[in-house]
C-alpha positions in Angstrom: 129.4 5.4 137.8 128.3 8.1 135.9 124.0 7.7 136.4 122.3 9.1 132.9 119.0 10.1 134.1 116.9 8.6 131.6 115.3 5.3 132.1 112.7 2.8 130.4 110.1 0.9 132.0 109.8 -2.8 130.8 106.7 -5.1 131.0 106.1 -8.3 129.0 102.6 -9.1 128.4 101.7 -12.6 126.3 98.3 -13.3 126.4 95.5 -11.7 129.1 94.3 -8.2 127.4 92.9 -7.5 130.7 96.3 -7.6 132.3 97.8 -6.0 128.6 95.3 -2.4 129.5 96.2 -2.6 133.4 99.8 -2.7 133.1 99.4 0.1 130.3 97.9 2.2 132.1 100.2 1.8 135.2 103.3 2.3 133.0 101.8 5.4 131.6 100.5 6.6 134.9 101.2 10.1 137.0 102.8 8.3 139.8 106.0 7.4 137.7 107.0 10.7 137.1 110.1 11.7 138.4 111.6 15.8 138.2 114.9 15.8 136.0 114.2 12.0 134.4 113.3 11.2 131.2 110.7 8.5 131.9 110.1 6.3 128.9 108.2 3.1 128.4 107.5 0.0 126.3 105.7 -3.7 126.4 107.0 -6.6 124.9 104.8 -8.7 123.4 106.1 -12.5 124.1 105.3 -14.7 121.7 102.1 -13.3 122.1 98.6 -14.2 121.2 97.4 -12.3 118.5 94.7 -10.3 120.1 97.5 -8.8 122.3 99.6 -7.9 119.2 95.7 -6.7 117.6 95.4 -4.2 120.8 98.8 -2.7 120.8 98.8 -1.7 117.4 95.2 -0.5 117.3 95.3 1.5 120.3 99.2 2.9 119.1 100.8 1.6 122.2 104.2 1.8 122.4 105.6 -1.7 122.0 107.4 -4.7 120.6 107.1 -8.0 119.0 109.4 -10.7 120.6 109.5 -14.3 118.8 111.3 -16.6 121.1 114.1 -18.1 119.3 113.0 -21.6 121.0 109.3 -21.5 121.3 108.9 -24.5 122.8 111.6 -24.3 126.0 110.4 -24.1 129.4 107.9 -20.8 130.0 110.9 -19.6 132.7 113.3 -19.8 130.1 112.0 -17.7 127.7 110.5 -14.8 130.4 114.4 -14.8 131.4 115.6 -14.5 127.6 113.0 -11.8 126.6 114.2 -9.9 129.8 117.5 -10.2 128.3 116.3 -8.6 124.8 114.5 -6.0 126.2 117.4 -4.8 127.8 119.3 -5.1 124.6 117.3 -3.6 122.5 116.2 -0.2 124.9 117.7 3.4 123.5 117.4 4.4 127.3 120.4 4.3 129.6 118.7 2.4 132.9 115.9 0.1 132.6 113.7 -0.9 135.1 111.8 -4.3 135.0 108.5 -4.8 136.1 106.1 -7.8 136.1 102.8 -7.2 134.3 100.4 -7.7 137.4 101.8 -5.2 139.4 100.2 -1.9 140.6 102.3 1.2 141.4 102.0 3.5 144.6 102.5 6.9 144.4 106.1 8.0 144.1 107.7 4.5 143.7 109.4 4.9 140.7 111.2 8.4 142.3 111.7 6.7 145.8 113.5 3.7 144.0 115.6 6.1 141.5 117.0 7.8 144.9 119.1 4.7 145.6 120.1 4.2 141.8 123.4 5.7 142.6 125.8 3.2 140.7 126.5 1.3 144.2 123.2 -0.9 144.4 120.3 -2.7 142.8 117.8 -0.8 144.1 113.7 -3.2 143.7 110.8 -2.2 145.1 108.7 -3.8 148.2 106.5 -6.0 147.3 103.0 -6.3 149.0 101.8 -9.6 147.6 98.0 -11.1 147.2 98.9 -14.0 149.3 98.0 -16.9 147.0 101.8 -17.8 147.9 103.7 -17.0 150.8 105.7 -13.6 150.3 109.6 -13.6 150.3 111.9 -11.0 152.1 110.8 -7.8 153.0 107.5 -8.9 151.2 103.8 -8.4 152.8 101.0 -10.4 152.2 97.8 -8.6 152.1 95.0 -9.0 149.5 93.9 -5.7 147.0 92.4 -8.2 144.7 93.6 -11.2 142.4 92.5 -10.0 139.0 92.7 -6.6 137.1 88.5 -6.6 137.2 88.4 -6.5 141.2 91.8 -4.6 142.2 90.5 -2.0 145.0 92.7 0.9 143.3 91.4 3.5 146.6 92.2 0.9 149.4 95.9 0.3 148.2 96.3 4.1 147.1 95.1 4.8 151.1 96.8 1.7 152.5 100.4 2.1 150.7 100.4 5.7 151.4 100.5 5.2 155.3 102.9 2.0 155.2 106.2 3.4 153.7 109.2 3.4 155.3 112.2 5.8 154.2 114.8 3.3 154.1 115.9 0.3 152.5 117.4 -2.9 153.5 119.9 -5.1 151.6 118.8 -8.4 149.8 115.2 -9.2 149.4 112.9 -9.4 146.4 113.6 -9.1 142.2 111.1 -6.9 140.8 110.7 -4.0 140.0 113.9 -3.5 139.6 116.5 -1.0 138.3 119.4 -1.4 136.3 122.2 0.5 134.4 121.8 -0.9 131.0 125.7 -1.2 130.4 126.4 -2.9 133.6 123.1 -5.5 132.9 124.9 -6.4 129.5 128.3 -6.8 130.6 127.4 -9.2 133.1 125.7 -11.0 130.2 121.9 -10.6 131.2 120.1 -12.8 133.3 120.8 -16.6 132.8 118.0 -18.4 130.7 116.4 -20.2 133.5 116.8 -21.1 137.2 120.4 -22.6 137.8 120.5 -26.4 139.1 122.9 -28.2 141.0 123.3 -31.8 139.0 126.7 -34.0 140.9 128.4 -31.1 141.5 128.6 -29.0 138.1 125.8 -25.7 137.7 123.7 -26.3 134.7 121.3 -23.7 133.9 117.0 -23.6 132.5 116.0 -27.0 132.0 114.4 -28.2 135.4 113.0 -31.7 134.9 111.7 -32.0 138.5 114.8 -31.5 140.0 115.4 -29.2 143.0 116.6 -25.2 142.2 120.0 -24.8 143.4 119.5 -20.8 142.7 117.2 -18.9 140.5 118.0 -16.8 137.7 117.4 -13.6 139.8 119.4 -14.6 142.5 122.4 -16.0 140.4 121.9 -13.2 138.0 122.0 -10.5 141.6 125.3 -12.1 142.9 127.1 -11.9 139.9 126.1 -8.0 139.8 127.9 -8.1 143.0 131.0 -9.7 141.9 131.6 -8.1 138.6 130.7 -4.3 139.9 130.3 -4.5 143.7 126.4 -3.8 143.2 124.6 -4.7 146.2 120.8 -5.8 145.8 118.8 -3.7 148.3 114.9 -3.1 148.8 113.8 0.4 149.3 110.8 0.5 151.5 109.0 3.6 150.7 108.7 1.9 147.0 105.8 -0.2 147.3 104.6 -2.1 144.7 101.4 -4.7 144.8 101.9 -7.9 143.4 98.6 -9.8 142.3 100.6 -13.3 141.9 98.4 -14.4 139.4 100.5 -13.2 136.2 98.7 -14.2 132.9 99.6 -17.9 132.7 97.1 -18.2 136.1 94.9 -15.5 135.7 91.4 -16.2 134.8 90.6 -15.0 131.3 
């Protein structure tokens, strides 16, 4: 697979202006520069509050407004649909999805893209606040739990000293880099998590049933079965994940 060297960083925002300011600052940071690559960014206002849309427009921030066709659906299903829309609407050959409650380390994108060769789905290694237990390869370490109390200086120092120039198979799922056409050919994320109901797989409607597979796991496995792309974690692409998210974040 030939990889064209252009990529769009995409984040979703829906209610918190504080998180919008923070992720906009991260997306436009010099930390994202990669020699030889064209880097773009877009914030998608996902069924967003009026103050989010006003802020985006008033500050000339590159954005798109997305109105979900089923606005009363379970929130996670709407998130997956919006990610799929972001990939479809992008004009770039590659996309990188990031959460709005993330803070990047120096060279995180450069190190991630070293593994975007047509053989992998490279994902950053997450350093998480400890609000919830971290997953495979994740690190629990606290650098703040809101844009107002993040300690950026300590994060930068710590992350620069704890990078490892290696990658391992598996791990967590975002930030992640996809070749856009492969993402679209595989059908995008399922519209929610996957549930096993009497031996039949159903997608997206929990109703207090146990999750069989997360939508991310289901889709990454499909990308491997369709295209042979292996999910890997890049250990020198460190990203701090606040683990609050806009839904839980204090305003």
